Structures are given as C-alpha cells and as structure tokens.
C-alpha positions in Angstrom: -6.2 -13.9 31.5 -9.4 -12.1 30.4 -9.0 -11.2 26.7 -11.6 -9.3 24.8 -11.2 -9.3 21.0 -13.0 -6.5 19.1 -13.7 -7.7 15.6 -14.8 -11.1 14.4 -12.9 -11.2 11.1 -10.1 -13.5 10.2 -7.4 -12.0 12.4 -9.7 -11.8 15.4 -11.0 -15.3 15.0 -7.5 -16.8 14.5 -6.5 -15.1 17.7 -9.6 -16.4 19.5 -8.9 -20.0 18.2 -5.2 -19.8 19.2 -6.1 -18.6 22.7 -8.7 -21.3 23.1 -6.2 -24.0 22.0 -3.9 -22.7 24.7 -6.5 -22.8 27.5 -7.7 -19.2 27.4 -11.4 -18.5 26.7 -11.6 -15.1 25.0 -14.8 -13.1 24.1 -15.1 -11.9 20.5 -17.3 -8.8 20.0 -18.6 -8.4 16.5 -20.8 -5.5 15.5 -22.4 -7.3 12.5 -25.6 -9.2 13.3 -25.6 -13.0 13.6 -26.1 -14.7 10.2 -24.2 -12.1 8.2 -22.5 -13.8 5.2 -19.3 -12.5 3.8 -19.5 -13.2 0.0 -16.8 -14.1 -2.5 -13.3 -15.5 -2.3 -10.0 -14.7 -0.7 -6.6 -15.5 -2.1 -5.1 -17.0 1.0 -1.3 -16.4 1.0 1.3 -18.7 2.3 1.8 -16.4 5.3 -1.5 -17.8 6.7 -0.6 -21.5 6.4 1.2 -21.8 9.8 -1.5 -20.0 11.8 -4.2 -22.1 10.2 -2.2 -25.3 10.7 -2.0 -24.4 14.4 -5.8 -24.4 14.5 -6.2 -27.6 12.4 -7.9 -25.7 9.6 -5.2 -25.8 6.9 -6.1 -29.4 6.0 -9.6 -28.2 5.0 -8.1 -25.4 2.9 -5.8 -27.9 1.1 -8.7 -30.3 0.5 -11.3 -27.7 -0.7 -9.4 -24.7 -2.0 -8.0 -24.0 -5.5 -4.2 -24.1 -5.4 -2.5 -21.0 -6.9 0.9 -21.8 -8.5 3.8 -21.7 -8.2 4.4 -24.4 -5.7 6.9 -24.2 -2.8 7.5 -27.8 -1.7 4.1 -29.5 -1.2 2.1 -26.2 -1.0 1.2 -23.6 -3.6 2.0 -20.0 -3.0 -1.7 -19.4 -2.2 -5.1 -20.9 -2.3 -8.4 -19.6 -3.6 -11.0 -20.2 -0.9 -14.4 -18.8 0.0 -14.3 -16.1 2.7 -17.4 -17.5 4.4 -16.1 -21.0 4.2 -13.0 -20.0 6.2 -14.9 -17.8 8.7 -17.3 -20.7 9.5 -14.5 -22.9 10.5 -12.7 -20.2 12.5 -15.9 -19.5 14.4 -16.4 -23.1 15.6 -16.5 -23.3 19.5 -15.7 -19.6 19.8 -17.8 -17.2 22.0 -18.7 -14.6 19.4 -21.2 -12.0 20.5 -22.9 -10.5 17.5 -24.5 -7.1 17.3 -22.0 -5.8 19.8 -20.4 -2.4 19.2 -17.6 -1.2 21.5 -18.4 2.4 22.2 -15.7 3.1 24.7 -12.7 1.8 26.6 -12.7 1.7 30.4 -9.5 2.9 32.0 -7.8 3.0 35.3 -5.1 5.7 35.0 -3.1 4.9 31.8 -4.3 1.3 31.7 -7.3 0.0 29.7 -9.3 -2.3 32.0 -12.3 -3.1 29.9 -14.8 -1.9 27.3 -18.3 -0.4 27.1 -20.5 -2.3 24.7 -23.7 -1.3 23.0 -25.8 -4.2 22.0 -29.4 -5.4 21.5 -29.9 -5.6 25.2 -28.6 -2.1 25.9 -25.2 -0.9 27.1 -23.0 -3.1 29.3 -19.5 -2.8 30.7 -17.0 -5.7 30.5 -13.7 -6.1 32.4 -10.5 -7.3 30.8 -6.8 -7.8 31.2 -6.2 -7.2 27.5 -8.4 -5.7 24.8 -7.3 -6.5 21.2 -8.5 -4.3 18.4 -8.9 -6.6 15.3 -11.5 -4.2 13.9 -10.1 -3.2 10.5 -8.6 -0.2 8.8 -10.9 2.3 10.4 -10.4 0.7 13.8 -12.5 2.4 16.5 -10.3 0.7 19.1 -7.2 2.4 17.6 -9.0 5.8 17.8 -10.3 5.3 21.3 -6.9 4.2 22.5 -5.2 7.2 21.0 -2.8 5.4 18.7 -1.4 7.7 16.0 -1.7 6.1 12.6 -1.3 7.0 9.0 -4.5 6.1 7.1 -4.3 6.8 3.4 -6.3 6.0 0.2 -4.8 3.4 -2.1 -3.4 4.9 -5.2 -5.7 2.8 -7.4 -9.3 1.6 -7.3 -10.5 -1.7 -8.8 -13.3 -2.8 -11.1 -14.1 -6.3 -9.9 -16.5 -9.1 -10.8 -17.6 -12.5 -9.7 -19.0 -15.4 -11.7 -20.5 -18.8 -10.7 -18.3 -20.5 -13.3 -14.8 -21.6 -12.5 -12.2 -20.5 -15.0 -9.8 -23.1 -16.5 -6.9 -21.5 -14.7 -6.9 -21.1 -11.0 -5.0 -17.8 -11.2 -3.8 -15.5 -13.9 -2.3 -12.0 -13.9 -1.7 -9.4 -16.6 0.5 -6.3 -15.8 -0.4 -3.1 -17.5 2.4 -0.7 -18.7 2.4 1.3 -15.5 2.4 -1.8 -13.3 -1.3 -2.0 -12.5 -2.8 -5.5 -12.4 -5.6 -7.4 -14.1 -6.2 -10.6 -12.2 -8.5 -13.6 -12.0 -8.8 -16.2 -9.2 -10.9 -19.3 -8.9 -12.4 -20.8 -5.8 -14.9 -23.6 -5.2 -17.8 -21.1 -5.7 -16.6 -19.8 -9.1 -14.3 -17.1 -10.4 -13.5 -13.5 -9.4 -11.6 -10.9 -11.4 -10.2 -7.4 -10.9 -8.8 -4.6 -13.0 -6.9 -1.9 -11.2 -7.8 1.5 -12.5 -6.9 5.2 -11.6 -9.3 6.6 -9.1 -12.3 8.1 -11.0 -13.2 11.6 -9.9 -16.9 10.6 -10.0 -16.4 7.5 -7.9 -18.4 4.3 -8.6 -20.8 6.0 -11.0 -18.0 7.1 -13.3 -16.2 3.8 -13.0 -19.3 1.8 -14.0 -20.2 4.2 -16.9 -18.5 2.3 -19.7 -20.8 -0.7 -19.1 -20.1 -4.3 -18.4 -20.0 -5.5 -22.0 -17.2 -3.2 -22.9 -15.4 -4.1 -19.7 -15.5 -7.8 -20.2 -14.5 -7.7 -23.8 -11.3 -5.8 -22.8 -10.7 -8.0 -19.8 -11.0 -11.2 -21.8 -8.6 -9.9 -24.4 -6.0 -9.3 -21.6 -6.8 -12.6 -19.8 -8.3 -15.1 -22.2 -8.7 -17.6 -19.4 -11.5 -15.4 -18.0 -13.7 -15.4 -21.1 -16.0 -18.3 -20.2 -16.5 -17.1 -16.6 -17.2 -13.6 -17.7 -19.9 -14.8 -20.1 -21.7 -16.3 -17.1 -21.4 -13.0 -15.1 -23.9 -10.1 -15.3 -23.7 -6.4 -14.6 -25.1 -7.2 -11.1 -21.8 -9.2 -10.5 -19.7 -6.1 -11.4 -18.6 -3.5 -8.9 -16.1 -0.8 -8.1 -13.9 -1.1 -5.0 -11.6 1.5 -3.4 -9.9 1.2 0.0 -7.5 2.6 2.5 -4.1 1.6 3.8 -2.9 1.8 7.4 0.4 2.1 9.0 0.5 2.3 12.8 3.9 2.4 14.6 2.4 2.1 18.1 1.3 -1.5 18.6 0.1 -1.5 22.2 -0.3 0.4 25.4 -1.1 -1.1 28.8 -4.3 -3.2 28.5 -4.9 -2.8 24.7 -3.2 -3.9 21.5 -3.9 -3.9 17.7 -3.5 -6.7 15.2 -4.3 -7.2 11.5 -5.6 -4.3 9.4 -6.1 -2.1 12.4 -2.3 -2.1 12.7 -1.2 -2.5 9.0 -3.3 -2.6 5.9 -2.0 -3.2 2.4 -3.5 -2.7 -1.1 -5.1 -6.1 -2.0 -2.8 -6.3 -5.0 0.0 -7.3 -2.5 -1.9 -10.4 -1.6 -0.5 -10.6 1.9 -2.8 -8.7 4.2 -4.9 -11.6 5.5 -1.8 -13.7 6.0 0.0 -11.1 8.0 -3.0 -10.5 10.2 -3.3 -14.2 11.0 0.4 -14.2 11.8 -0.1 -11.3 14.2 -2.8 -13.3 15.9 -0.9 -16.5 16.3 2.1 -14.7 17.7 -0.1 -12.9 20.2 -1.8 -16.1 21.3 1.6 -17.7 21.9 2.7 -14.7 24.0 -0.4 -14.9 26.1 0.3 -18.6 26.8 3.9 -17.7 27.8 2.8 -14.8 30.2 -0.6 -15.8 31.5 -0.6 -13.4 34.4 1.0 -10.3 32.9 -0.7 -8.5 29.9 2.2 -6.0 29.5 4.8 -8.9 29.3 2.5 -10.5 26.7 2.6 -7.3 24.5 6.3 -6.7 25.0 7.2 -10.3 24.0 4.7 -10.3 21.1 6.1 -7.0 19.6 9.7 -8.1 20.2 9.2 -11.2 18.0 6.5 -10.0 15.6 7.7 -6.5 14.5 10.8 -7.8 12.8 8.7 -10.4 10.9 6.4 -7.7 9.6 9.0 -5.0 8.9 10.1 -6.2 5.4 6.5 -6.2 4.2 5.9 -2.7 5.6 9.1 -1.5 3.9 8.2 -3.0 0.5 4.5 -2.3 0.5 2.4 -2.9 -2.6 5.0 -1.6 -4.9 7.0 -4.7 -4.5 4.6 -6.8 -6.5 4.3 -4.4 -9.5 5.9 -5.2 -12.8 6.2 -2.0 -14.8 6.3 -2.9 -18.5 6.4 0.7 -19.9 5.4 1.8 -23.3 2.0 2.6 -24.7 -1.0 0.5 -23.6 -2.6 -1.7 -26.2 -6.3 -0.8 -27.0 -7.7 -3.4 -24.6 -5.5 -2.1 -21.8 -6.8 1.5 -21.9 -9.2 2.7 -19.2 -12.1 3.4 -19.7 -12.7 0.6 -22.2 -14.4 1.5 -25.4 -17.9 0.3 -26.0 -16.8 -0.5 -29.6 -13.6 -2.2 -28.5 -12.3 -5.5 -30.0 -14.3 -8.6 -29.4 -12.8 -11.3 -27.1 
C-alpha cells in the first residue's frame, strides 16, 4: 500500500515506523527544512509507552528519561525527555522529505488519490492509496479534505521557562484556587516550568510586562523545588505560549485520514496529547497490515477500534485534571506578579 504521511512530528513518525516494521515503506512529507531542531522537553505520558515499545524506542526513554511519579508497576506515569532526542530516534531509517509543503490533494471522484507537493525542486505530484494528515492543529490536510472541525482557543495561556539546571524533583505541580496549574518538569537537558494565566488582552507583550524577576520570585514561592533552576535561567529563557484545541468528528474519507492533533488536540495541561497521537498512529499501522490491499477497510477497522479508546479523553478534556481549591489566592499566586513581591 502506498502511504503518504503529511507531517514529520511524533504522531507521523510513529506511524511511519509502525508501517515500516510491518513491511510498508511510507513517505513522510515535512515542511520544515532539514536540520530543524525542536527544543525543550516533553512530558511523555503512559499512553505513549505501547506505541514506542512497538518501535523498540521505549527502552531508550526508560534509560535516558527522567521518571515522573507516581509509578504504575515498573513504569512511572510519565517521563521527562527531550523532544529532539525522541524525534531523532523516530526518524531513523524513515524516508522523510524535508522542505515539502502539500499544497493540494489529487482526487478521482470522491477519492483522494495523491498529493501535490511544493518543494525546493518545484511542484510535483505523488500518487497514494492513503494520505494521512499528521500535520497538527491547523492541519492543511484537514482543510483540503473538507473535514468539519471545531478549532478553539485554550481558555488559558502559559508563561513558561527553561533552565539548563535540573531541579531536585523530576515533577511538581501547584494548583491555583481556580484550578489553573503551576508545574515544573525535568529532563536530561535541564528543567522547564509553566504557569497558566488568563489570556492577556495585549498578548505576549502584556504577559511579559511584569518582568522575569517578579515572575520567578512568585513561581519559586509556589514551587520551592524550582528555585535553583530558576536562578540559572534568564529572561531569554522565558516566554508566553497560547494554543488551540481541536475536535474533529470525521476521521477519514476515501483515500485520506487524520491522526494526532489534526484530529484531536488538548490543552497541554492534560498531559495526554502526544500519547494519544502515538496511539492513533500505532492503531492505524496495525490496520494497514491487516488490510494491505484496501485503504477503506484500513480506515474502517482503525476507526472501529480506535474511536472508543479516545472517546473518554474527549469527553473529559482538560477539565479532568484540574483541582479547584477555591478561596482567595495567596500573594504569590496572583497574576500579574508584583515586582515588589515576596522573596523566594
């Protein structure tokens, strides 16, 4: 079966590796240029363990990642690991064509039969039995295929930071009175932290206005384990993040399917998005192996088994991980932080 995967992120690469392991040689089209490095860590949730074990990568994660308690049997609930570390292992022996932007889907009646690709050598057309959109929340494949989707802004933003120093705790979380989170995560490259905040009307400029010193004082008061790592960070390591969620109830049409954040995207506070995307990918690779000559049978089988597995997470969403404490916030919990706030 000729499979074209649009998007060389984690979900797309797990699908590519799962197909290769089962005797199918997919092509991955990635619009970023070769050599692009994705910085920082990912909190890899337990939902990713089976797909990565299938590819022989989970042993690397266990060896090199920072375990996030609590433990379930022999494994923690998650690992802190570098994004680029994981991507490098997923790319091994995969045909990834960088600098390739899919600008159109080729059709024959109602069926998608290939893609039009703009790259450094011009525009080419590629034939396929199945195109898989693994191209993120704003998925061009989803738009070109005409899949109706709800795309919505997250109800919070986040003030985040990175430090080259590893905190003494692998993971820590502090819940604010309204359920927003303040978190830190270590990985072999250092520590990352995040404070969920209401969306500022002025965007990143307004969010950054209080200054890094006021921010880190308040952050360290809430999570003392972060203090040493924060001291090693600078304002250049501090940034505002906002994002969008996705819910798409149509998973496929003849010749094209969606996986990962093109299909369902959650607020990062839920800590499950990457794992669910990898699970989508593994299930689709198995369905291809079971139906090597019938792309529609692949998609029917995949949706039949995968949709019930994802449904509980879609029903709960990010709200399921919030702990609403109530009451008035303490001084260090107030956003924006005061420049004259308490010292750590």
